[in-house]
N, C-alpha and C positions, 0 to 999 in steps of 0.2 A: 600203375594201379594193381596189376596182377601180382607184382612182387609184394606190395603192401598187404594185399588180401592174403597171399600165401603165408606171410609172416604172422598175421593175426590168427589165421586158422591153425598154424603150427603151434603157436603159443597157447591156444585154447585146447590143444590136444586133438583137433579134428584133422588128422594126418592125411586122410584120403582126399579131402577137399583141398588141403594145403598143397598136396602133390599135384593135383589137377591144375591149380592156379599157377604154380611155379613152373610146371612143364610148359604151359601156354606162354609164360614170360620168356623162358629160355628159347622156345621155338621162334619167337619173334626177333630176339636179339641174342643169337647163340654164343657170341664171344664176349658179351657184356658181363662184367664181374659180379655185379650185385645179385642178379637172379641166380647165378651159379653158386655164389656164396650162401644164399638162403636155401637153395636146394641141397647143398652139402650139409647144412645144419639139420635139415629134415632127415636126410639119410643117416646122419650120425645119431640123431634122436631115435631112429628106428633100429639102430645097431648094424646098419649096412655100411661098414667102414670102408671097404674098397670103393664103393660107389661114392661115398662121401669124399674120399681122398681125390678121386678123379674130378669132382666138381670144384674142390678147393684148388686144385692145380689150375683149372681154367680161371678161377677168380684171381689167383696169384699172377697169371699172365696179363691181366688187366691192371698193369702196374700203376697207372695214374690214379685209379679209384679204389681198388680193393687188393692191391698187391700185398701189402703188409698183413692185412687181416686174413687174406687167403693163405699166406705162408704160415702164419701163426696157427691157424686151424689145421693146415696140412701137417705141420710138425707134431701137433698133439695127437692126431689120428695115427700118424705113422709110428709114433712110439708104441701105441697099443698093438699095431700090426707086427712090429718087430718082436714084441714080447710073445704074441700069440702064434704067429706063423713063421717066424724066422726070416722076415723080410730083410733085404740088405740095408745098410746104414742110409740115413737120409740123403747124404750128398751123392752117394752112388745112384740111388733111386732118381734124384733130380737130374743127374747127368744123362741118364737114359731117357727120362720122361720129357726133358726139354729139348732133346735133339730134334732139330727141324722146326722147333716152335719158338725158341728164343734167338735173338741176334747172335750170329757166330760167323767167323770167316776162317776157313781152313786152306792153307796154301797147297799148291801142287808140290810133289816131291822135288827136291833139288837135283839137278843133273849129276850123274856119276862122275863126270869129268871136271867138276868144279875144282878151283884151286884148293890146295891143302891149307888147313888153318895155319895162320902165321904164329899162333901162340898168344895173340892179343885177345882179350875178352872185353867187349864193349859194354859200358854202363849205360843202360837205357832207363830213363826215368819218365814216367807219365804222371802228370798232375790232373786229376779228374774229380768228378762228383757224381754220385749215384743218381742225383736228381737233375743232372745237367744234360739237356737234350743234345747239344752239339758234341758232347763227349762220346756218344755212342759209337760213331765211326772210328774215333781215335782208340777207344777201348778195344774194339774188334781188331783193328790193324796192329796194335801192339801185341795183343794175344797171338795173332798170326805170326808176327815177327819172331816172338819167342819160340813158337813151334817150328818155324822155318829154319832158324839157325841153331837152336838148342843151347843148352847151358855151357857147352864148351866154347861158345863164341859170343854169347850175350848174357848179361846178368840184368834182369828186369826188376824194377821196383815200381809199384803203383801207389802213389801217395794220394789219399783222398782229402779233399778240402771242402769246407762247408759252403760251396758255391754251386747253385744259387740258394741252397738251404742247408741247414744242419742235417747230418745223417750219421748213423752209428759206426761207420768205418773211418771216420775222422779221428785223429789223435793228435796230441800236442806236438809230437815229433814231425808230423806232416806239415804243420804250420811253421815249425822252426826251419825245416828244410826249404820251404818256399821263401821264407824270409832271408835265408842265407844266400839264395840265388837271386834275390832282389826282385821278385815279381809276385803277383797274386791274380792268376787268371786260369780258367779251365776251358777247354783242355790245353795243356802245354806239354811238349815233349822235349827232352834233352838227351842228346847222344854225347857221352863223355863231356857233359857240361855245355854243349852247343845247343842253342834253342831252336826248336821247330814249332812254328805256330800253326793254328788252323785246326778245324774239326769238321763235323758234319753229321748227318744222319747215317743210318746203316748203309744207305746206298753209296756213301762216299768212302766206305772202308777199303774197297779194292784199290782205288787210286791212292789213298793214303798209304796203304801197305806197299804199293809199288814205289812211292817216293821214299818211304822209310827204308826199304830194302836197298835202294841205290845209295842212300847216305850211309847205311851200315856197312855195305860192301867196300865203300871208299875208305872208311875208318879201319876196317878189319884187314885191309891190304897192307897197312903199315906194321912194321915190326914193333913188338912190345917194348916199352921203355923201362920196364922193371918186372921182376918176378913176384907173384903173390900166390901163395899156396896155403892150405889149411885143412882143418877138420872140425866137425861140429857133432856133438852127441847130446842125447837126452837121456838122463839117468836119474831115477827118483824124482821126476818132475823138475829137474834142474838142467838148463841148457848150458853146456860148456863149449867154448869156442877157442880155437888156437889158430892164429894167422902168422905166417912167416913171410918176410920179404928180404930181398937183397938190396933194397934201397937204403941209402945212408941218410937221406933227408925226406921231407914230405910229411903227410899226415894220413893216418889210417881211419877209415870209416867202416862201421859194421851195423847192419840193420836186420832185425828179426822180421821175416815175412811169412805170411800164410799163403800157400800156393793156390788154394781155391777157397773162396768164402761165398756162401749163398745169401743173397739179400736182394729183394725185388725193388731196385731203385725205380724212380718214376720215369727214367729214360729208357726203360725196357731191358736193361742189362740185369741179369739175375745172378750169374756165376762170375764173380770178380776174381781175377787172377793176380798173383804176386803182390798181395796187399801188405803194405808196410804196417807192422804191428808195434814195433818199438825200436828206437835207435839204441844201440849198445855203446855208442861213443858220443861225446859232446857234439853240438852242431858243427864245430870247426874241426872235428876229428881228434885223434890222439897223435902226438908228435912222435915220429919214427925215431928221431935222434935220442929220445929219452928211453927207448925200449932196450931190453937186455938181449944179448945173444942167446939163441936157443941152446938148451943142453944137448950135447952131442956125445955119442960114444967115441972112445979113442979110435983114431984112424978114419973117422967119417969126415966128409967135407964140411968146412965151416960155412958154406953158403947154402941157403939164405942166411943173412947176417943179423936179422932182427926178429924178435918174437913178441907177439901181443896175445895175452891170454885173459879170458874173463869167464865168469859163470854166474848165472842168475836163475831164480825160480821162474818157471814158465808163467806161474800165476801173477808175477809182477806186471806183465803186459796186460793181463785181464783186469787187474785192480786199477791200473792207471787209466785204462780205457773206460772202465765203469765210473771212475771219479770224474772224468771229463764229461761223460754223458749226464751225470747228475748235475754238474755245473750248468750245462746247457739247458736241462729241464728246469732248473731254478730260474732261468731267464725266459721260460715260456715254450721251449721246444718240447716235443713229445715223441717218444720212441717206443712204439708197440713191439718192435723186435729189437733185441740187444745182442747181436752176435759179437760179443766182446772177448770170449774165451777161445784162444787159438787152439785148433785141433792138433794134438801132439803128433798125429800121423802125417801132417801136411806142413810141417815147418821147414824153413830153409833160412840160410844166412846169405845176404848179399853184402859183399865187402868191396871196397875200392881204395886204391892208393891215389892221393892227390898230391900235386907238386906244391911249391911254395905259394903259387897264385891261387890255389884251390882247384886247378884244372885236373880232373881225373886222368890218370895215365894207365891204369890197369885195374881190372875188376875181377870178381870171382863170385860164382854161385855155388853154395855148399848145401846139399840136402842134409838135414839134421837126422843122424842115424840113431837107432836105439843104442843106449849107452853100454859101455864095457869099461869097468874101472881100470883095466890095464891099458886100454887104448885111448881113454878120454883125455882131453887136453890137460885137465887139472882136477885132481881129486877134491881139492878144497877151493871154494870161491876165491878168486884173486882178480882184482879189477885194476887194470892199468889205465883207466880213464883219468 
């Protein structure tokens, strides 16, 4: 009742009485999204942007009811603050503001006497949904796994599926990858193509992390079956990728991922890591046997023996994602937030080499670097798909 009275008084311009009613509502239910959302609108109407942003943050944390509305309002206010006061970018602000408030699991440092890396890089794939309650524990555990081992030992991809409901981090390549693996369920985890089922709430994350760590250590103790190296650059809004392998057979896969995306899913996860944005290869990969040997200077070793090169505009991923959301909205879905444009500062390539049966044998995580025409893999777009 007080929220409704506060909204009515605010819309009538009686801001003092609106403030009194909304403060009473917030006092009774301090973590509830709706009264905080209305109080944020009141502060924004009065020009009190810092106070408005704080209320919108609380509304965003109530992800089941006002998460998307709270974040949309927070983004709008934060843009003004960036222009007026030099506030940090939105994602950096959220990373600081959400610390201790949003679900997260950070592992203990690894012991210094741990075995030296074998050279094998494990492909870790998580199929999840931003609105999937039992995905929360798996999301937290996989994020912690990536932090624990680092990019030298694990290459993580998070594929979002529209289970139990459509959400804007889903893209057609996520659906294609799930179909290629022959399943459709969230959460599901694959280590080098081997499935791990199960999920749970945030309370289950620690046990899931322990189970994942044991499985990863077992895989990482094995010697690599092939070499996979490469480089990735962003120049003039074009992502260029070069991969090289010493394998004679098999198929190469490459996926553009965004390292962190902010979106308040209804399961409480707000900062989503390693989000798949677009596959750069077909669902079954590119045949290694059809690739050309890399150009080498005289006297250099001829190994690795095969080279794969591609280049595409970063905007291609955004336009494909936007088109997919439009198709879903035509069927009745609604997306108040549309985080479809990948941040150029947070791009990476996850690649892997699969054998003839489709089993991954070696993976690679490449941070996309700012481009340099002399070092970029290809000055002109060349697609070996």
